[in-house]
C-alpha positions in Angstrom: 4.4 -32.4 -0.6 5.4 -30.1 2.8 4.4 -26.2 2.9 8.4 -25.7 1.6 8.2 -27.4 -2.1 4.7 -26.5 -2.2 5.5 -22.5 -2.1 8.6 -23.5 -4.5 6.5 -24.7 -7.2 3.4 -22.6 -6.8 6.2 -19.4 -5.9 8.1 -20.7 -9.2 5.6 -21.0 -11.7 4.5 -17.4 -11.0 7.4 -15.8 -11.0 8.0 -17.7 -13.9 5.0 -16.1 -16.0 5.7 -13.2 -14.5 9.1 -12.9 -16.0 8.2 -14.5 -19.7 5.3 -11.8 -20.0 8.3 -9.1 -19.3 10.4 -11.0 -22.2 7.4 -10.7 -24.9 6.0 -7.7 -24.0 9.3 -6.0 -23.6 9.6 -2.1 -24.2 11.3 -0.6 -27.3 10.5 2.9 -27.0 9.4 5.6 -24.2 6.1 5.3 -25.4 5.8 1.9 -24.9 8.1 1.9 -21.5 6.1 5.1 -19.8 2.0 3.9 -21.0 2.5 0.6 -22.9 2.4 2.2 -26.2 -1.1 4.2 -25.1 -3.0 0.3 -26.4 -4.2 -1.0 -23.0 -7.8 -2.7 -23.6 -10.4 -1.1 -20.9 -10.6 -5.0 -19.2 -6.8 -6.0 -19.2 -6.3 -2.2 -17.8 -8.9 -2.8 -15.3 -7.1 -5.6 -14.6 -3.8 -4.5 -14.1 -5.2 -1.5 -12.5 -7.0 -3.0 -9.8 -3.2 -5.3 -9.4 -1.3 -1.8 -8.9 -3.8 -0.5 -6.4 -4.1 -3.7 -4.1 -0.2 -3.6 -2.7 1.3 -5.8 -0.5 -0.5 -3.3 2.1 -4.2 -4.6 0.8 -2.9 -8.2 0.5 -1.3 -8.3 3.8 -1.8 -5.7 6.4 -4.6 -4.7 5.7 -6.2 -7.3 7.0 -3.5 -7.4 9.8 -4.4 -4.0 10.9 -8.1 -4.7 11.3 -8.0 -8.4 12.9 -5.4 -6.3 15.8 -7.0 -2.5 15.6 -10.8 -4.2 15.0 -13.2 -1.0 14.1 -10.0 1.4 14.1 -8.2 -0.8 11.4 -11.3 0.2 9.1 -10.3 3.6 8.5 -7.6 2.1 6.1 -10.7 -0.4 4.2 -12.9 3.3 4.2 -10.1 5.8 2.9 -8.4 3.6 0.0 -11.8 2.5 -1.3 -13.3 5.9 -1.3 -9.9 7.7 -2.6 -10.0 4.8 -5.3 -13.7 6.1 -6.3 -12.8 10.5 -6.5 -9.7 9.5 -8.6 -11.6 7.5 -11.2 -14.6 9.7 -11.2 -13.0 13.1 -10.7 -9.5 13.1 -11.7 -8.3 9.6 -14.1 -10.6 11.1 -17.1 -9.5 14.6 -17.4 -5.6 14.2 -16.6 -5.8 11.6 -19.8 -7.6 14.4 -22.0 -4.7 16.5 -20.8 -2.1 13.8 -22.3 0.2 13.8 -20.3 2.4 10.6 -19.1 3.2 11.5 -15.5 1.6 13.9 -12.8 4.9 15.7 -12.5 4.6 16.8 -16.7 0.6 17.7 -15.9 1.7 19.8 -13.2 5.2 21.4 -15.2 3.5 21.9 -18.1 -0.3 23.4 -16.6 1.8 25.5 -14.4 4.3 26.8 -17.2 7.3 26.2 -14.9 9.9 24.3 -14.0 9.8 25.1 -11.3 6.5 23.5 -9.9 7.7 20.2 -12.1 11.2 19.8 -9.8 8.8 20.6 -7.0 6.1 17.7 -8.3 9.5 15.9 -9.2 10.5 16.0 -5.8 7.0 14.9 -4.4 6.9 11.6 -7.0 9.8 10.5 -5.5 8.5 10.7 -2.0 5.6 9.7 -2.2 6.7 6.9 -4.1 9.9 5.4 -2.0 7.8 5.3 1.3 5.0 3.9 -0.3 7.3 1.0 -2.1 9.4 0.5 0.9 5.7 -1.1 2.5 6.1 -3.0 -0.4 9.5 -4.8 -0.5 8.8 -5.3 3.6 5.6 -7.0 2.2 8.2 -9.1 0.3 10.7 -9.8 2.6 7.9 -11.3 5.0 6.6 -13.4 2.7 10.1 -14.9 1.6 11.4 -15.2 5.6 8.5 -17.7 6.4 8.1 -19.9 3.2 11.3 -19.8 1.8 12.9 -19.4 5.3 15.4 -17.6 4.3 16.2 -14.1 6.9 13.4 -11.0 6.0 16.3 -8.8 5.0 17.4 -11.5 2.3 14.0 -11.8 1.2 13.9 -8.2 0.4 17.5 -8.5 -1.4 15.6 -11.4 -3.1 12.4 -9.6 -4.7 14.2 -6.4 -5.4 16.0 -8.9 -8.1 12.9 -9.9 -9.1 11.5 -6.2 -9.6 13.9 -4.9 -11.3 14.4 -7.5 -13.7 10.6 -7.2 -14.8 10.1 -3.5 -14.4 13.1 -2.1 -15.8 13.1 -4.3 -18.7 9.5 -4.3 -19.8 8.9 -1.1 -18.9 4.8 -0.4 -18.8 4.5 -2.7 -21.0 5.5 -5.4 -19.4 4.4 -4.4 -16.4 1.0 -4.5 -17.7 0.6 -7.6 -18.7 2.3 -8.6 -16.1 -0.3 -6.9 -13.5 -2.9 -9.1 -15.2 -1.3 -12.3 -14.0 -0.6 -11.3 -10.3 -4.0 -9.9 -10.6 -5.5 -13.3 -11.0 -3.1 -14.8 -8.4 -3.1 -12.3 -5.5 -7.1 -12.6 -5.8 -7.2 -16.7 -6.2 -4.7 -16.9 -3.1 -6.9 -14.3 -0.8 -10.1 -15.5 -1.7 -9.2 -19.8 -1.6 -8.3 -19.4 2.6 -11.2 -16.7 3.0 -14.2 -19.3 1.5 -12.3 -22.5 3.3 -12.0 -20.7 6.5 -15.9 -19.2 6.5 -16.9 -22.2 5.8 -15.1 -24.0 8.6 -16.5 -21.4 11.0 -20.0 -20.3 10.1 -20.9 -22.4 7.1 -21.1 -19.9 4.6 -19.1 -20.4 1.1 -18.9 -15.8 1.0 -16.3 -15.0 3.6 -18.2 -10.9 3.3 -21.5 -13.4 4.5 -19.7 -15.3 6.9 -18.3 -11.5 8.5 -21.9 -11.6 10.0 -22.6 -15.3 10.9 -22.8 -17.4 13.4 -20.9 -20.6 14.7 -21.8 -23.9 15.0 -23.0 -22.6 18.9 -25.1 -20.2 17.3 -23.2 -17.0 19.1 -23.0 -15.0 16.1 -18.9 -14.6 14.9 -18.1 -10.6 16.1 -20.2 -11.3 19.7 -18.1 -14.2 19.9 -14.8 -12.4 19.1 -15.5 -9.2 21.1 -16.3 -11.6 24.6 -12.8 -12.9 24.0 -11.4 -9.7 23.7 -12.4 -8.4 27.0 -11.8 -11.3 28.8 -8.4 -10.9 28.1 -8.3 -7.0 28.5 -8.3 -5.6 24.7 -11.1 -3.3 23.9 -14.3 -4.8 22.6 -13.2 -5.5 19.3 -16.3 -3.4 17.2 -16.0 -0.7 19.2 -13.7 2.1 18.4 -10.7 3.9 20.4 -9.4 7.0 18.1 -11.4 10.0 18.5 -13.3 10.9 16.0 -11.7 13.7 14.5 -8.9 11.4 13.9 -10.7 9.5 12.3 -12.3 11.7 9.8 -8.7 13.0 9.4 -7.0 9.4 8.3 -10.0 8.5 6.4 -9.8 11.7 4.5 -6.1 11.5 3.9 -6.1 8.6 2.8 -8.9 9.2 0.0 -7.4 12.0 -1.0 -3.6 10.7 -1.0 -4.8 8.2 -3.0 -6.3 10.3 -5.6 -2.6 11.9 -6.4 -0.5 8.4 -6.6 1.2 8.9 -9.6 1.7 5.3 -10.3 -2.0 4.4 -10.2 -2.7 8.0 -12.6 -0.4 7.0 -15.0 -2.7 3.9 -16.1 -5.1 5.7 -17.3 -2.3 6.8 -20.5 -2.2 3.0 -21.7 -5.3 2.7 -23.3 -6.5 4.4 -26.2 -9.6 6.7 -25.5 -11.1 9.1 -22.4 -13.7 6.2 -22.8 -11.7 3.4 -22.1 -10.4 5.1 -19.6 -13.1 5.1 -17.6 -14.4 1.8 -18.6 -11.3 0.8 -17.1 -12.1 2.4 -13.7 -15.1 0.6 -13.2 -13.7 -2.7 -14.1 -11.0 -2.1 -11.9 -13.6 -1.0 -9.0 -15.8 -4.3 -9.4 -12.1 -6.4 -9.0 -10.6 -4.1 -5.9 -14.1 -4.4 -4.5 -13.8 -8.1 -4.3 -10.7 -8.2 -2.2 -11.5 -5.3 0.2 -15.4 -6.3 1.4 -13.8 -9.9 2.1 -11.1 -8.6 4.3 -12.6 -7.5 7.3 -13.9 -11.0 7.4 -10.4 -12.3 6.9 -9.4 -10.3 9.8 -12.2 -11.1 12.1 -11.5 -15.4 10.9 -7.3 -14.9 12.2 -8.3 -13.2 15.1 -10.8 -15.3 16.5 -8.4 -18.5 15.7 -5.4 -16.3 16.7 -6.5 -16.0 20.0 -8.5 -19.3 20.1 -5.4 -21.1 19.2 -2.8 -19.9 22.0 -4.3 -18.3 25.1 -3.9 -20.1 28.2 -2.6 -22.4 26.6 0.2 -24.3 27.5 3.6 -23.9 25.9 4.8 -27.1 25.4 1.5 -27.6 23.4 2.2 -24.9 21.0 0.7 -26.2 17.2 3.5 -26.0 14.8 3.0 -22.9 13.0 3.8 -21.1 16.2 7.8 -22.1 15.9 7.8 -21.7 12.0 6.5 -17.8 12.5 9.1 -18.0 15.4 11.5 -18.6 13.0 11.3 -15.0 11.2 11.7 -13.4 14.6 8.1 -11.9 13.8 6.5 -14.3 16.8 8.3 -14.4 19.9 7.0 -15.6 23.5 8.5 -15.1 26.9 6.9 -17.5 29.8 7.1 -14.3 32.3 5.2 -15.5 34.8 6.4 -19.4 34.6 3.1 -21.2 34.9 3.7 -22.7 32.1 0.9 -21.0 29.5 0.6 -18.5 27.4 -0.9 -15.2 28.7 -1.9 -13.3 25.8 -3.3 -9.7 26.7 -3.8 -6.3 26.4 -0.3 -4.0 25.9 3.0 -4.3 24.4 5.2 -7.5 25.1 8.0 -5.5 24.5 10.5 -3.0 26.4 8.8 0.6 25.5 10.1 1.8 21.9 10.9 -1.0 20.9 9.4 -2.8 17.1 10.4 -6.2 17.5 12.4 -8.8 20.0 16.1 -10.1 19.5 16.3 -13.4 19.9 18.7 -14.9 22.3 19.1 -18.4 22.0 17.8 -21.0 20.3 13.9 -20.4 18.8 12.6 -23.7 18.3 13.4 -24.9 21.3 10.4 -24.8 23.9 10.1 -24.0 27.4 11.3 -21.2 29.4 14.1 -18.9 27.8 14.5 -15.1 27.4 14.1 -12.8 24.6 15.6 -9.9 24.8 13.8 -6.9 24.3 10.7 -8.2 25.9 9.3 -6.2 28.8 9.1 -8.4 32.1 7.3 -5.3 33.6 4.2 -6.0 30.7 1.6 -9.0 31.7 1.9 -9.5 27.3 4.2 -12.9 26.8 3.1 -13.2 23.2 4.3 -10.8 20.6 2.8 -11.0 17.1 3.9 -8.9 14.3 0.5 -7.7 12.5 1.7 -8.2 9.3 1.7 -12.1 9.3 -1.6 -12.5 10.2 -2.9 -13.4 6.4 -0.2 -15.2 5.7 -0.3 -17.3 9.1 -3.9 -17.4 8.8 -4.9 -20.3 6.7 -2.0 -21.9 9.1 -3.9 -21.5 12.3 -6.7 -22.7 10.6 -5.0 -26.2 9.4 -5.8 -25.7 6.1 -4.1 -28.0 3.0 -0.1 -26.7 2.4 -1.0 -25.8 -1.2 -3.7 -23.5 0.6 -0.5 -22.1 2.7 2.1 -21.6 -0.6 -1.3 -20.0 -2.7 -1.1 -17.5 0.0 2.5 -16.6 -0.4 2.0 -16.5 -4.4 -0.6 -14.4 -3.4 1.5 -12.0 -1.0 4.4 -12.0 -3.8 1.9 -10.9 -6.3 0.7 -7.8 -4.8 3.6 -6.8 -3.5 5.6 -6.7 -6.8 2.8 -5.5 -8.5 2.6 -2.3 -7.0 6.5 -2.1 -6.4 7.1 -2.2 -10.3 4.3 0.3 -10.9 6.7 2.2 -8.3 9.3 1.9 -9.4 7.8 3.0 -13.0 7.0 6.6 -11.1 10.3 7.3 -10.3 12.4 6.5 -13.2 9.7 8.2 -15.4 10.2 11.3 -12.8 13.7 11.2 -12.9 14.2 10.6 -16.8 11.2 12.4 -18.1 10.8 15.2 -15.6 13.8 16.3 -14.7 16.3 15.1 -17.4 14.7 15.3 -20.2 12.3 18.4 -19.2 15.0 20.5 -18.1 19.0 19.1 -18.1 19.4 17.2 -21.2 15.9 18.5 -23.3 17.7 16.9 -26.9 18.8 13.7 -25.2 17.5 11.2 -27.6 14.8 8.7 -27.0 17.6 5.6 -26.7 19.5 7.9 -23.8 15.9 8.6 -22.1 15.5 4.6 -22.5 18.7 4.1 -20.7 18.4 6.9 -18.0 14.9 5.4 -16.6 16.5 1.9 -16.7 19.6 3.7 -14.3 17.5 5.3 -12.5 15.1 2.6 -11.8 18.3 0.1 -10.8 19.4 3.1 -8.3 15.4 3.3 -6.7 15.5 -0.4 -6.3 18.0 -0.6 -4.4 17.0 2.5 -1.7 13.8 0.9 -1.4 15.7 -2.2 -0.5 17.4 -0.1 2.1 13.8 0.9 3.4 12.3 -2.4 3.2 15.1 -3.9 5.4 14.6 -1.4 7.7 11.4 0.1 7.9 10.0 2.6 9.9 7.0 0.3 10.7 4.4 -1.9 9.8 3.3 -2.5 5.9 0.0 -0.1 6.4 0.7 2.2 8.4 4.2 2.7 6.1 1.8 3.5 2.9 -0.2 5.7 5.5 1.9 7.8 5.2 2.7 7.8 1.9 -0.8 8.6 1.2 -1.0 11.6 3.7 1.9 13.0 1.4 0.5 12.6 -1.6 -2.3 14.7 0.0 -0.4 17.0 1.0 1.2 18.0 -1.7 -0.2 16.4 -5.4 -4.4 16.5 -4.5 -4.4 20.3 -4.2 -2.2 21.0 -7.6 -3.8 18.5 -9.3 -8.0 19.5 -8.2 -6.9 23.5 -9.0 -5.1 22.7 -12.8 -8.2 20.6 -13.6 -11.3 23.0 -12.1 -9.8 26.7 -11.4 -8.4 28.4 -14.7 -7.0 31.6 -11.6 -4.1 28.9 -10.1 -1.4 29.9 -11.6 2.4 29.0 -10.6 3.0 31.1 -7.7 0.0 29.8 -5.7 0.6 25.7 -6.6 4.5 25.8 -5.7 3.5 27.5 -2.9 1.5 24.9 -1.5 2.7 21.8 -2.5 6.2 23.1 -0.3 4.6 24.1 2.4 1.7 21.6 2.9 4.5 18.7 2.3 6.7 20.5 4.6 4.3 20.4 7.1 3.3 17.4 6.4 6.8 15.9 6.5 7.5 17.7 9.9 4.7 16.4 11.6 5.6 13.0 11.2 9.2 13.3 12.1 8.0 14.7 15.3 5.1 12.5 16.3 6.1 9.6 14.3 9.7 9.5 14.4 10.3 11.6 17.8 12.9 13.2 15.7 11.7 16.7 16.5 11.2 17.8 20.3 8.6 16.9 22.8 6.2 14.2 20.5 3.7 12.0 23.0 0.4 11.3 22.2 -1.3 13.9 24.5 1.1 16.8 22.3 -0.7 15.8 18.9 -2.3 18.6 17.4 -6.3 18.7 17.8 -5.5 15.2 18.4 -4.5 14.2 14.4 -2.3 11.2 14.5 0.5 11.3 11.8 -1.5 9.0 9.6 -4.2 11.2 9.4 -2.0 14.9 9.3 -1.9 14.7 5.6 -5.5 15.8 5.2 -5.0 19.0 7.2 -1.1 19.6 5.3 -4.0 19.0 1.9 -6.1 22.2 3.7 -3.3 24.1 4.2 -1.8 23.8 0.6 -5.5 24.4 -0.7 -5.7 27.9 1.3 -1.6 28.8 0.9 -2.6 28.1 -3.0 -5.9 30.3 -3.1 -4.4 32.9 -1.5 -0.9 33.2 -2.8 -2.9 32.8 -6.4 -5.4 36.2 -5.8 -2.0 38.7 -5.2 -0.4 37.7 -8.1 -0.5 37.7 -12.0 -3.2 35.3 -13.8 -1.8 32.5 -16.0 -1.4 32.9 -19.3 -4.1 33.4 -21.9 -3.2 29.8 -23.7 -3.0 28.2 -20.7 -6.4 29.4 -19.1 -7.7 28.2 -22.9 -6.3 24.8 -21.8 -8.0 24.3 -18.7 -11.2 25.4 -20.3 -10.7 22.6 -22.9 -9.9 19.3 -20.9 -13.1 20.0 -19.0 -14.9 19.8 -22.1 -16.5 16.5 -22.5 -15.1 14.7 -25.6 -17.6 15.7 -28.7 -17.6 19.0 -26.9 -14.1 19.2 -27.2 -13.5 18.2 -30.7 -16.2 20.7 -32.1 -14.4 23.4 -30.0 -11.0 22.4 -31.9 -13.1 22.6 -35.2 
């Protein structure tokens, strides 16, 4: 059987499983739709949280970024791991004790204001849409290669699948679907990683293979450094980013994580606060399996890519090259006419271009012209970094079923997170905006219909961004984390730990923090506002890391304004006091 048939079988079986679970556990009430009825076990919630957490950015794009950026790519690894710990230990138990479905609900009640609630809804929508666009792009990449359809059609297929089980099952359906998706994605990530680790270093565990040596006795990282320097790239293990930029990106990813609405809501699906802590621990264990293997996968993929293509004749290129060419995510042009692939430092494309455009038969070998290729750049090969994890088993010549398994895993990662995000979007609109502000007397059935309509509209918008993404998956997701850091994080932390924080401070902080970060991203990421060269970056901080600055500004504005405005009502101050008490003490306090 070839890759395509294996892909149809494995993706078909996993989709049938997800849809079956969604039908079996479909939501009949708003509580089931929003928080799965609050009766999920800590182990199941830990698995579901891990699947929710590990999106297409973790599965497809993180190792892809590390494989291209080397040391600089490690900011994603550190930021996302540290952020999960911060969320699980610092925020989740308190939010669970406060007992609200969503972050806007927490902010609306804690800051006794519908304006605060509306600002939080807008923030949740900003973050969730930016994030879900990355997932849809991941789905499109997988479908385009393995089902041999256009990326755009792949995104549409993904939209239909996500819409079906997110809208039908709500959080109840999503939770049990995500348990299955975690099992699929971790198996799909680790099986090829183990195979390639044995192939390249003799170690079964890729985590050990990462520091191991090849058959020639040369350490793998030393070999890759040498290959990089020969081709004009910086040494793989050296970083080019400034210390302040590395710090800010890591910090923005960490604190942005801690404000992510779709992960926070997972802690409401367990019966007790103690269970929320337990499920956070389980999830950390399950997440660590993939996150500790990702740097190894990146190194294996990068080494294999360079050794397979660099200075090799175009006529002897392996089949995987033409397979990926058909997707438009890999392209080459023999610029100097020597018949060999010159894979060198620098972009092969014209300045400002994100992808090549094919002007002829993409399967024909020999010299042919690809629009958007830069004739003045020596690099003749364009490789979209989002394909590295998916192409890795093909480059390493692993069996077809392993290649198809990776496709199923990539889809599981993208769809699980997309579903969680769509739920946040639908609850933000239906519960926090519609029920709490527009129509408080709406029936439960009416609220459920509103949530499903909101999810449907969200799928369509997310699909558009997936078809026309602003950047590769992990970079789009990094922007979402920056927006969450600049808007939610200070309001949540001050809401839990400061009795004096009032609505005026929180609202001003959120608006200014979010507004400043959006301005910076539009200016320096998309060049929409004035000059936007790298030399003009403020303090040398890239747009992916600026959310941390937005967060500091948010904290400063919120604390300053709250000092010159009236304190919150007494009952709100008592509530803040109570959610910080340990569980038993809280019960004693109530009696």
